[in-house]
Biotite code that builds the C-alpha atoms (Angstrom):
import biotite.structure as struc

atoms = struc.array([
    struc.Atom([3.348, 81.905, 89.065], chain_id="A", res_id=1, res_name="UNK", atom_name="CA", element="C"),
    struc.Atom([6.112, 80.837, 87.139], chain_id="A", res_id=2, res_name="UNK", atom_name="CA", element="C"),
    struc.Atom([8.772, 78.272, 88.077], chain_id="A", res_id=3, res_name="UNK", atom_name="CA", element="C"),
    struc.Atom([11.963, 77.356, 87.210], chain_id="A", res_id=4, res_name="UNK", atom_name="CA", element="C"),
    struc.Atom([13.125, 74.315, 85.533], chain_id="A", res_id=5, res_name="UNK", atom_name="CA", element="C"),
    struc.Atom([15.540, 73.109, 88.856], chain_id="A", res_id=6, res_name="UNK", atom_name="CA", element="C"),
    struc.Atom([12.677, 73.356, 91.178], chain_id="A", res_id=7, res_name="UNK", atom_name="CA", element="C"),
    struc.Atom([10.657, 71.282, 89.312], chain_id="A", res_id=8, res_name="UNK", atom_name="CA", element="C"),
    struc.Atom([13.488, 68.943, 89.298], chain_id="A", res_id=9, res_name="UNK", atom_name="CA", element="C"),
    struc.Atom([13.953, 68.887, 93.235], chain_id="A", res_id=10, res_name="UNK", atom_name="CA", element="C"),
    struc.Atom([10.593, 68.335, 93.550], chain_id="A", res_id=11, res_name="UNK", atom_name="CA", element="C"),
    struc.Atom([10.670, 65.424, 91.687], chain_id="A", res_id=12, res_name="UNK", atom_name="CA", element="C"),
    struc.Atom([14.046, 64.372, 93.055], chain_id="A", res_id=13, res_name="UNK", atom_name="CA", element="C"),
    struc.Atom([12.274, 64.957, 96.845], chain_id="A", res_id=14, res_name="UNK", atom_name="CA", element="C"),
    struc.Atom([9.109, 62.591, 95.952], chain_id="A", res_id=15, res_name="UNK", atom_name="CA", element="C"),
    struc.Atom([11.158, 59.710, 94.457], chain_id="A", res_id=16, res_name="UNK", atom_name="CA", element="C"),
    struc.Atom([13.615, 59.601, 97.505], chain_id="A", res_id=17, res_name="UNK", atom_name="CA", element="C"),
    struc.Atom([10.369, 59.980, 99.377], chain_id="A", res_id=18, res_name="UNK", atom_name="CA", element="C"),
    struc.Atom([8.323, 57.006, 97.967], chain_id="A", res_id=19, res_name="UNK", atom_name="CA", element="C"),
    struc.Atom([11.463, 55.052, 98.201], chain_id="A", res_id=20, res_name="UNK", atom_name="CA", element="C"),
    struc.Atom([12.734, 55.212, 101.743], chain_id="A", res_id=21, res_name="UNK", atom_name="CA", element="C"),
    struc.Atom([8.825, 54.273, 102.653], chain_id="A", res_id=22, res_name="UNK", atom_name="CA", element="C"),
    struc.Atom([9.142, 51.812, 100.820], chain_id="A", res_id=23, res_name="UNK", atom_name="CA", element="C"),
    struc.Atom([12.527, 50.142, 102.208], chain_id="A", res_id=24, res_name="UNK", atom_name="CA", element="C"),
    struc.Atom([11.473, 50.970, 105.853], chain_id="A", res_id=25, res_name="UNK", atom_name="CA", element="C"),
    struc.Atom([8.249, 48.859, 104.825], chain_id="A", res_id=26, res_name="UNK", atom_name="CA", element="C"),
    struc.Atom([9.954, 45.386, 106.031], chain_id="A", res_id=27, res_name="UNK", atom_name="CA", element="C"),
    struc.Atom([8.765, 42.217, 108.185], chain_id="A", res_id=28, res_name="UNK", atom_name="CA", element="C"),
    struc.Atom([10.876, 40.590, 111.354], chain_id="A", res_id=29, res_name="UNK", atom_name="CA", element="C"),
    struc.Atom([10.004, 37.158, 112.322], chain_id="A", res_id=30, res_name="UNK", atom_name="CA", element="C"),
    struc.Atom([11.232, 36.081, 115.292], chain_id="A", res_id=31, res_name="UNK", atom_name="CA", element="C"),
    struc.Atom([12.051, 32.521, 115.010], chain_id="A", res_id=32, res_name="UNK", atom_name="CA", element="C"),
    struc.Atom([12.379, 31.473, 119.045], chain_id="A", res_id=33, res_name="UNK", atom_name="CA", element="C"),
    struc.Atom([15.250, 28.701, 119.055], chain_id="A", res_id=34, res_name="UNK", atom_name="CA", element="C"),
    struc.Atom([12.843, 26.788, 115.851], chain_id="A", res_id=35, res_name="UNK", atom_name="CA", element="C"),
    struc.Atom([10.102, 25.471, 118.508], chain_id="A", res_id=36, res_name="UNK", atom_name="CA", element="C"),
    struc.Atom([6.650, 24.554, 117.166], chain_id="A", res_id=37, res_name="UNK", atom_name="CA", element="C"),
    struc.Atom([4.357, 23.231, 119.224], chain_id="A", res_id=38, res_name="UNK", atom_name="CA", element="C"),
    struc.Atom([3.312, 19.548, 119.726], chain_id="A", res_id=39, res_name="UNK", atom_name="CA", element="C"),
    struc.Atom([0.592, 19.206, 117.165], chain_id="A", res_id=40, res_name="UNK", atom_name="CA", element="C"),
    struc.Atom([2.409, 21.191, 114.836], chain_id="A", res_id=41, res_name="UNK", atom_name="CA", element="C"),
    struc.Atom([5.273, 18.970, 114.709], chain_id="A", res_id=42, res_name="UNK", atom_name="CA", element="C"),
    struc.Atom([2.365, 15.751, 114.469], chain_id="A", res_id=43, res_name="UNK", atom_name="CA", element="C"),
    struc.Atom([0.697, 17.059, 111.337], chain_id="A", res_id=44, res_name="UNK", atom_name="CA", element="C"),
    struc.Atom([4.302, 17.897, 109.699], chain_id="A", res_id=45, res_name="UNK", atom_name="CA", element="C"),
    struc.Atom([5.589, 14.428, 110.020], chain_id="A", res_id=46, res_name="UNK", atom_name="CA", element="C"),
    struc.Atom([2.488, 12.639, 109.903], chain_id="A", res_id=47, res_name="UNK", atom_name="CA", element="C"),
    struc.Atom([2.409, 10.648, 112.456], chain_id="A", res_id=48, res_name="UNK", atom_name="CA", element="C"),
    struc.Atom([-0.888, 9.608, 114.833], chain_id="A", res_id=49, res_name="UNK", atom_name="CA", element="C"),
    struc.Atom([0.270, 11.172, 118.271], chain_id="A", res_id=50, res_name="UNK", atom_name="CA", element="C"),
    struc.Atom([1.571, 14.114, 119.416], chain_id="A", res_id=51, res_name="UNK", atom_name="CA", element="C"),
    struc.Atom([3.128, 12.659, 122.593], chain_id="A", res_id=52, res_name="UNK", atom_name="CA", element="C"),
    struc.Atom([6.443, 11.735, 121.087], chain_id="A", res_id=53, res_name="UNK", atom_name="CA", element="C"),
    struc.Atom([6.775, 15.720, 120.402], chain_id="A", res_id=54, res_name="UNK", atom_name="CA", element="C"),
    struc.Atom([5.788, 16.807, 123.984], chain_id="A", res_id=55, res_name="UNK", atom_name="CA", element="C"),
    struc.Atom([8.445, 18.189, 125.897], chain_id="A", res_id=56, res_name="UNK", atom_name="CA", element="C"),
    struc.Atom([7.169, 16.514, 128.985], chain_id="A", res_id=57, res_name="UNK", atom_name="CA", element="C"),
    struc.Atom([7.006, 13.097, 127.211], chain_id="A", res_id=58, res_name="UNK", atom_name="CA", element="C"),
    struc.Atom([10.471, 12.948, 126.012], chain_id="A", res_id=59, res_name="UNK", atom_name="CA", element="C"),
    struc.Atom([12.454, 9.977, 128.387], chain_id="A", res_id=60, res_name="UNK", atom_name="CA", element="C"),
    struc.Atom([15.685, 11.925, 129.722], chain_id="A", res_id=61, res_name="UNK", atom_name="CA", element="C"),
    struc.Atom([18.679, 10.276, 128.806], chain_id="A", res_id=62, res_name="UNK", atom_name="CA", element="C"),
])
C-alpha cells in the first residue's frame, strides 16, 4: 500500500499534538484553605515544645 508524503506528515503532526495536549492537561492543583495548618505541624516548624499556643481553642481573645 502506497502512502503519500502528506499523509505521513499529517500523522506525525497529529501524534505530536496528542502528546503535547496530554502533557499539558496533566497538572496538579493544590488548594490551601486559608493558610491553616494543624497545631502540631506549626509546633514542629517553630521548634517550640508545646502546640498549645497554636491551637485555636487555646488562644486568648483580645
